[in-house]
N, C-alpha and C positions, 0 to 999 in steps of 0.2 A: 660244292664249297660254300663256305660262309661268305656273304656279300662284303662284310667288313674286311675279311682276309683278302679278297680280290682287290678291293680299293687300296689296301695297304701295299699289296704287291705292285700295283700300277704306280702308286706314288713312289715307292722305293726304286723301281726301274727308271722312272722319269728323273728322279734325283741323281741316280748314277749316271745317266746320260748327260745331264747338265754338268755334273762334276767332271766327267771325262772331257767334254768340250771346253770347259773353262781352263783346263790344263794346257791347252794349245795357245801359244802366244800368236800375235799378229805376224811376227816374223816367221814362225814355223809354218803357219798357214800359207803365207806368201811364197816361201821357198818350196813348199810341197806342190804348189800349183804352177809356179812360174816355169819350171823346165818343161812340163807337159804342154803348156800353151805354146811356148817357143818351138818346141819340137814339132808340134802339129802344124804350125804355120810355116816353119822352115821346110818341112817335107814336101810342100807344094812346089818348091823351087827345084831347078835342075841340080844335079849332083854336085857340080863344080861350085855352086853358090851356097850349098847347104852349110858348110863349116863356117863360112863368113857370116852367114845369117845367125847361126847359133852364138857366135862370139859377139856380134853386134847387138842382138836382141836381149842377151842376158844382162840383167840389171840387178845389182845387189839391193837388198832390202833397205839399206841406208840411203842409197840413191833414190829409190822409189819413195821412201818416206819423206825425204827432203822435197822432192818434186810435188808430192801430194800436199804437203803443208804449204808450199808456195801457192798452189792453186786455191786451197781453202782460204788462205789469208788475203787473197786479192779482193 
C-alpha cells in the first residue's frame, strides 16, 4: 500500500475514535461506571446487607456533581 494512504487511514480512524468519545457526556460516563463499581463493592458483603448497600451507595450524577464542585471550590 501507498504510505500516504496508510497515514490517511490512521488519521481517519483516530478522528473517528475521538468523535465517538466526545459523544459521551460526563453524566453518561458516570452512570455507565457507577452501578458496576457499587455492585462489585457490595458483592463483598453478606447477602442480607447487599440490597441496603446498593441503595445506599447509588448516587445520582447530580448529587455526585454537586459534591465534586464543593470539593473543587474549597
